[in-house]
N, C-alpha and C positions, 0 to 999 in steps of 0.2 A: 326541313320545312321552316319557312320564315315565321317569326312570331308577330302577332298582331293583337292589339288590345282594344277593347271598347270599354267605355265608362258610362254609367248612368248615375246622375246626381240629382237629388231633390233640392229645390231652392225656394226661399220665401223672402220677399223684399230685398233681394240682392245678397242674402246670406244663406246659411244652411237651412234646409227644410227637411221634413220627415214625412214618411208615410208608413202605414201599418204593414208589418211583415206578412200579414194575411193576404195583402194584395199581391205580393210576390208569389205566394203559394197558389192563389187563385189563377194567376196569369200563366203559370207553367204547368199546373195540374198534374196529369199522369206522367209527365216527363220527369218528375221528381222521383228518383229511385232511392235516395238516401237523404236524410236530414238529421242533424244533431245540433241541439241547442245546449250550450254549456256556458254558464256565466253570461257574459255579454257578447258571446260569439256564436255564430251559427254557420255550420258547414252544410252545403247543399250540393248534391250531384244531380245533374240533368242528363238523361240519355234519350237519344232519338235513333230509331231504327232506320237504316238506309235500305229501302226495298229493292233498289237497283244495284246493290253492292256487288253481287256476283257478275252481273252484266257488265259493269264498268270497272271491275277489279279494285273496289275501294273497301274500306273497313265497314263491317256490317252495322256498327253502332258508332254514332258521333256522341261525344259527351263533353260536359263542362263541369268543373268543380268550382263552386263559388263560395268564398268566405265573406261573411257579412258581419259587421259590428252592429250590435243591437243596443238600443237605449230604451229603457222603460219610461214612458211618458203617460201620465194618468193611468197607470197600470196596464198599458197596451204596449206590446213589443213593436218598436218602430225602427226603421232604418233610414239612413240619409243617402247612402251611395253603395255601389258595388262595381266591380270591374270583372271582365271576362277575358282571359288570355286564350287566343285561338278559338274564337266562338264557333259553335257548330254551324254548318251551312244549311241546316234543316229549316224549312219555312216556318214550322211551328215555334221554333226558338225565337225567331225574329218577330213573329206575330205576338208572342208572349211579351217581348220588350215593348212592342207598340201598344199592347193593352195597358201596360204600366204607364206609358207616356200619356195615354188618353184619359186616365183617371187621377193623375197626380201632377204636381208642378215640377216635373222632372225633365231633364235634358239628357239625351243620348249623344255621345260624341266620340271621336276617334282622331288619331293623328292624320294629317293630310294638308293639302293646299286648297283651302276654301270648301264650302258646302259640306262641312263635316260636323254640323250641329243640328240635331233634330229634336223637335218637341211634338207633343201630341195634341196640344190645345193652344190656340192663339193667346189666351189669357196667361199662359205660362211665361211668355216672353218678358212681361213686365217684372217677373220675379228673378230673372237671370242676372248675375253680376255683369256690370258693364265690361269688366276686364275679360270675362269669358267671351263675350260677343266680339270684342276687339281682337282677341287672339284667334278665334275660330271662324269668325264671319257671322253674318246674319243667320239666325236660325230658320230652318224650314219646318213648316207644320206638316206632319205626316199623318195619314189616316190608316195605313196598313203596311205590312212588311215590304210590299213591292216598292212603295215610296222610299223606304230606307235603302233597299237594294239599288234603286236608281241613283240615290245620293252617293253611295259607296262607289259605284261604277263611273260616276261623272268625274 
């Protein structure tokens, strides 16, 4: 299987931005089957059941293990970025990412030729580093996971 990575980064005024770890937990909800916070690190496992696994001869559960570096800012656990190697194909995973994009100044991106930079709000664009836009192309504002899927397939 070919490896593919996606990245989510928060930005503020062209630099590093942060958002509460609680937003991550709210966005992925019941898919979180394991989480451990130790020091400034957090390991989270997401699992999604594939209802058509037997029908299509695919694995019954898609999962992702995500390691996040945490910073304590004003006594709140915050994160600035995370990546996912071989992201699950489950719609709920992608909607969870979209939920984060819609409430933070974050960008989702992946390797590719153009149209691989997504944001959830128009106002996020002004916070992105110029070098990011130069490297990945103009960001696309997405409102749901289908918008992200269309970008990936384009």
